C-alpha positions as CSV (number, residue, x, y, z in Angstrom):
1,M,-97.9,0.3,-7.2
2,N,-97.5,-1.1,-3.7
3,K,-93.7,-0.7,-3.9
4,I,-94.0,3.0,-4.9
5,F,-96.4,3.7,-2.0
6,K,-93.9,2.1,0.4
7,I,-91.1,4.3,-0.9
8,V,-93.2,7.5,-0.7
9,L,-94.3,6.5,2.8
10,I,-90.7,5.9,3.9
11,I,-89.6,9.3,2.4
12,F,-92.5,11.0,4.2
13,V,-91.7,9.4,7.6
14,L,-88.0,10.3,7.3
15,G,-88.8,13.9,6.4
16,L,-91.2,14.1,9.3
17,I,-88.6,12.7,11.7
18,G,-86.0,15.2,10.4
19,G,-88.5,18.1,10.9
20,I,-89.2,17.0,14.4
21,I,-85.5,16.8,15.3
22,A,-84.9,20.3,13.7
23,F,-87.8,21.7,15.6
24,M,-86.6,20.3,18.9
25,A,-83.1,21.5,18.3
26,T,-84.3,25.0,17.5
27,G,-86.5,25.0,20.6
28,N,-83.6,23.9,22.8
29,I,-81.5,26.8,21.6
30,A,-84.4,29.2,22.0
31,N,-84.7,28.1,25.7
32,A,-81.0,27.8,26.3
33,E,-79.6,29.9,29.2
34,E,-76.1,29.9,27.7
35,Y,-74.1,29.2,24.6
36,K,-71.3,26.6,25.0
37,L,-68.1,26.4,23.0
38,G,-66.0,23.8,24.7
39,S,-65.0,25.1,28.2
40,D,-66.3,28.6,27.4
41,I,-69.8,29.6,28.4
42,I,-71.6,32.8,27.3
43,K,-75.0,33.8,28.6
44,S,-77.6,33.6,25.9
45,V,-79.9,36.3,24.5
46,K,-82.8,34.7,26.3
47,T,-81.0,35.1,29.7
48,I,-80.4,38.8,29.1
49,V,-83.4,40.1,27.2
50,G,-86.0,37.3,27.3
51,K,-87.1,34.6,24.9
52,R,-87.0,35.5,21.2
53,Q,-88.1,33.5,18.2
54,V,-85.2,31.4,16.8
55,V,-85.3,31.2,13.1
56,S,-82.3,28.9,12.6
57,T,-79.2,27.5,14.3
58,S,-76.0,25.8,13.2
59,T,-72.8,24.6,14.7
60,E,-69.7,23.5,12.7
61,T,-66.0,23.0,13.2
62,S,-63.6,23.6,10.3
63,N,-59.8,24.1,10.4
64,G,-59.8,24.2,14.2
65,I,-62.4,26.9,14.4
66,T,-65.8,26.2,16.0
67,T,-68.6,28.3,14.8
68,K,-72.1,28.6,16.3
69,K,-74.7,30.6,14.5
70,I,-78.1,31.5,15.9
71,E,-80.6,33.6,13.9
72,Y,-83.3,35.5,16.0
73,K,-86.5,37.3,14.9
74,S,-87.4,40.3,17.1
75,D,-89.5,43.4,17.0
76,K,-87.2,45.0,19.6
77,V,-83.9,44.6,17.7
78,Q,-82.2,47.8,19.0
79,D,-83.4,47.3,22.6
80,D,-82.2,43.7,22.6
81,L,-78.8,44.5,21.2
82,L,-78.2,47.4,23.5
83,K,-79.0,45.3,26.6
84,Y,-77.1,42.2,25.3
85,T,-74.0,44.1,24.2
86,Q,-73.9,46.0,27.5
87,Y,-74.0,42.7,29.4
88,L,-71.3,41.2,27.1
89,R,-69.0,44.3,27.7
90,N,-69.7,44.9,31.4
91,E,-70.1,41.4,32.7
92,G,-69.2,38.9,30.0
93,G,-65.6,40.0,29.5
94,F,-66.0,41.0,25.9
95,T,-64.6,44.2,24.3
96,L,-65.6,45.9,21.0
97,T,-63.3,45.1,18.1
98,K,-65.2,47.6,15.8
99,D,-67.1,50.8,16.5
100,M,-70.8,50.2,17.3
101,D,-73.7,52.4,16.3
102,L,-77.1,50.7,16.8
103,S,-78.9,53.5,15.0
104,V,-77.4,52.3,11.7
105,I,-79.7,49.6,10.3
106,P,-78.6,47.2,8.9
107,S,-75.2,46.9,10.5
108,T,-72.8,44.6,12.4
109,V,-71.5,44.6,16.0
110,E,-68.2,42.8,16.6
111,L,-66.8,41.8,20.0
112,G,-64.1,39.5,21.2
113,K,-62.5,38.1,24.3
114,N,-59.8,35.6,25.3
115,S,-61.0,32.1,25.7
116,S,-60.5,30.2,28.9
117,D,-58.4,27.9,26.7
118,S,-54.9,29.3,26.5
119,G,-54.0,30.8,23.1
120,K,-57.6,30.8,21.9
121,L,-60.0,33.6,21.2
122,I,-63.7,34.0,21.1
123,M,-65.2,36.4,18.5
124,M,-68.8,37.3,18.3
125,T,-70.4,39.0,15.3
126,I,-74.0,40.2,15.5
127,D,-75.5,41.1,12.1
128,Y,-78.8,42.9,12.4
129,N,-81.6,44.5,10.5
130,S,-85.0,45.9,11.4
131,F,-86.5,42.4,11.8
132,G,-83.9,40.4,13.7
133,Y,-80.3,39.5,14.2
134,T,-77.9,36.7,13.7
135,I,-75.3,36.0,16.4
136,T,-72.2,34.2,15.1
137,I,-69.7,33.0,17.8
138,Q,-66.4,31.6,16.7
139,K,-63.6,30.0,18.8
140,G,-60.1,29.4,17.5
141,E,-56.5,30.3,17.9
142,G,-55.7,34.0,17.9
143,T,-55.0,37.1,19.8
144,L,-57.3,40.0,20.6
145,T,-56.7,43.5,19.2
146,M,-58.6,46.0,21.3
147,Y,-60.7,48.8,19.7
């Protein structure tokens, strides 16, 4: 019985530590002023529209493509996206790669720009609905086709 208690206790402690690490990582992204993909830096949603609740985050690299995904919850989705996409297009160096109509819900916004790394491209996809949005930023080899 004592051995089973120790095993359960160890599993509980490891789960608690994992939860704390995940909470801290999500909090760091929620407070981040920018998203970094190697040498490329993009101002974050928080910097442009204010702090929003972060639901989840992930970063992975596969086949030479780095992908960063941040899911936000917001009760001001259309306002947030209008301000953020205006910043991205006017000051962030991004261009639309697909027509954008924020009155269509749910939908997707797609933008792209050349990376500061020669021969690389940054693509940003924003999937949104009435309750929030998920920003997916990818960096890899490619060329930009303007819309």
